[in-house]
N, C-alpha and C positions, 0 to 999 in steps of 0.2 A: 169466639176465634184468637187464637196467638197471633203477636206479630210476626212472626215463623210463617206462618196461614197465609196473609195476607198479602205476604211477598210472594210467596210462593203462587199464590193465586195470580196475580196481577204480573210477574212476571210472567208465566205462562198467556197471558192474554197480549202483552206486548209482544212477546215472541213470535205470534202466530198472528200477528197484525192488525188485533184487534182495538177498537178505542180504549183510552184508559185517558181519566180526567187530569190536568197538571199536576194535584199534589199527590193521586196516586204513581205517575211518574217521578215524581219526586222522591214518595216515600223509597219507591225500588231502587232508583239509583243511591241515595244514601245509604238504603238497609246494604247493598252491595261494597259500598265502599268503605263503611265503617261498622259492621254489625255482624254481617256472613262471614262464618267461621273463626269469629272473635279477632277481626283482623284489627280493633282497636288494638289491642297487645302490639302490634307491629307499628304504630303510632306512639304506644308508649314505650316502646323497647329505641325507637328513634329518638325522643325527649332524652332517654339517660344518656347515649351516647353521644349526643350532642353536647350537652351539658358536660359531660366527661371532659369531654373533646377540648371545650369553652374553657372547663377550671386548669388542664393540662397546658394550653396554649398561653394562657395567661398569666401562670406560676412562669414560662418561660419566658414570658415578654416582658414581665416586671423584671424579673431578675437580669436578663441582658440586659435590656433597656436603663436599670439604674446602675449597671457597671459602664456603659457605653457616657453615659449623661457624666456622671463623676470625672470618667478620665478626659470627656472633652471639654468638664467644667474647670479641671485643676490646669488641662492644658491653655485654657483660656483666661486664665488669671494669674499667668505667669508675666511677673513684669516685663516690659520690654526694657533693652539698653543692660539686663544683666548677664549676656554674654552668654555662652554653653556650658550651664551651672548643673548638676547630676541630674536633678529634680528634671529638669529642660531635655536634658539626653534621652533621658527616659520615658518621659511622656509623648514626645516628637513621634517615634513610630506607631506606640499605640493609638495616641489622637490621631492617626494615614489611616491604619487599618478601620478603627470606630466611621472617621468620615469615608472611606469606602464602600465599607458595608450600609448605611446608612442610605448612600447614593445609590446604591444598584439596587437594594429592595426598595427604596420610595419612587425609583425611578422605573421601576417593570410591574408588569401585573400582577397581582394574586395566583392570578389562574395559569397564567403558566410558570410562578415558579410550582407550583401544587405538580402540575405536569411534568417538569423538571425532576421533581424532588420523586413522583414515584413512578414515573418512565424511563428513567435514565439513572439518577444516582439511588434510588432505590428500589430497581425495578426486579429484583428478588425478593423484595420482602412481601410474605404472606399479611402483615398484618397493613393495611394500608391506611387504615383509618387513623393509626399512631404517626405513621407517617403524615398523615395529613395535621395531624395537633403541633406535631413538630415544627413542619410548614408555617403554620399560623404563627405559630411562636415567634419565631425569627423573624417573620414578618411585625409583627405585632410590637416587637422590639425596637424595632427602627424607630417606630413614630411615638412609643413611650418614651424613647431617650431623649428625640426634642421634647414633647409636653415637660419630660422633669427636667430639663436643661433650661427651658425658660423659664421654668421655675425657682430653679437653682438663680439665675443668672439674674433673676429680677428681687431678688433679695440682697439688702445694702451688703455692702462689703465689711461694712463694719462688723455683723456677725461676726465672721469669719475672724477677724483680727480679734475680737473680744474671746473668743473660746481659744486663742493663741495664746493669747495673753494670761490666761488662767491656766497653763500649765496644759492642754489638752490637744494631742496631735492633729494631723488632718483629715483621716479616717474618723476620730470621735469626734470632731470638731460637726463634720456632716453629718454623723449620725445622731449625735444625742442634742444639737442647738439647729444647723441651719435646713436639712432632711424635715424633719419635723414640722417646723414653719412653713414650706414649700408646699408640703403635703396638703395643705389646707386649701391652697391657691390652686392646686394642679387636681385639685379632687375631680371638678367637674368636667377637664378636660380626658381625664382617666379613666371616668362612667362613661362618656362616649365613647371613649377606644375601647371598652369591655361589649358595651352594645353593640357597635361595628364588628367585632369579634364574634362574638356569638350569630348573627348573620351572617358570617362571612364560612361561617363552617357548612353553610347549604351547597358552597364551592368543591366539598370534597367529596360528590357523586361524580364528579369528571374523573377523577382516577379510582372509584368503586368503594370511594367510604362508605361504611354503613352507619350513616346517621339520616335524620328524618326524612331528608328528600330522596334517600334511597329506599326508604320504606314506602312512601308514596308511591316512586315508580314502580315499586313490585307490587301494588297494586293495580294500578294501572294499567301494569302489563297484564293481569289478571282478567280485569273487569272492560278495560278496552273502553272507560270513562276516565277523563282526566279534570272534569271541574268538581268534583266535588274531592276527591285528594289533594290536590293542589288550593283550595279554598281550605281544607281543615288545615294542611301546614301552615298556609299563611296566617290563621289565625290562633294557630300555637306558638306562632314567631312571636305574634302581636301580644299577647297574653303575657309572656314569657318579659319580652322588652319591659310591659307594663308594672310588670312585677318589680326588675332591678331597678329600673326608674323611680318606683315609689320605693323603695328599699336607699337608694341614693340621695333622696331626697332627706328622708330620714336622716342618715349620717351624717348629711353636710350641716343641716337645722341642729345636730347635737353637736356639732363643732362650734357653731356660731352660739351656740347658748353656752358651754365653756369657754367662748374668748370674752363675756359679758360677765363671768364669775373671776 
């Protein structure tokens, strides 16, 4: 007798009010949540969408965070008492915008930001998954900017002066000297932000984004069983986080080895 036959037999007994063992009931509910009608494919599609959203949001967050961090660091490194230099005049409004951005994003809940973007700003959009990715990227950019800014400010100011003395402009000095050194210091914090971003994709379900939790909700609505789909989603997130944590650890060890050389 095949597994499908066992499932059909025990399901009939359960629906008729008959007695079944704990393991028989466990098998029926597991079969309904993952195997029946190839429902495991829905979880797989949800994982693919979750990883895509995380990658898009990460790219937006890193680019946006780097720009904000460079602007704020450049403004903070302006020497006092120089008066209204062209650099200070240009950086002051940009720094103000960056400070307002980080304050607003870090001071409001992620779920509220998703609802504003999904139900107000992009209420006519049909691709709510990408709206969620954009929102996650904007949110992550505020936190990445503070992480990067902390790493840049922690370096010896002599690094910047050494680069400028070699004839490099500000952007070249940041690109070739300052940022590579700061990256090693901020890598653990950036890795943690990436893991948080991965788990925050589950909030896309609030606005109808089709990710992993969305797939689990669809299965729960068909089977009227919550435990197995939710436990399966939790296990999938745990495995993904463990994989990315392991990859981050390998990258950190490789960077430490390069320092010894």
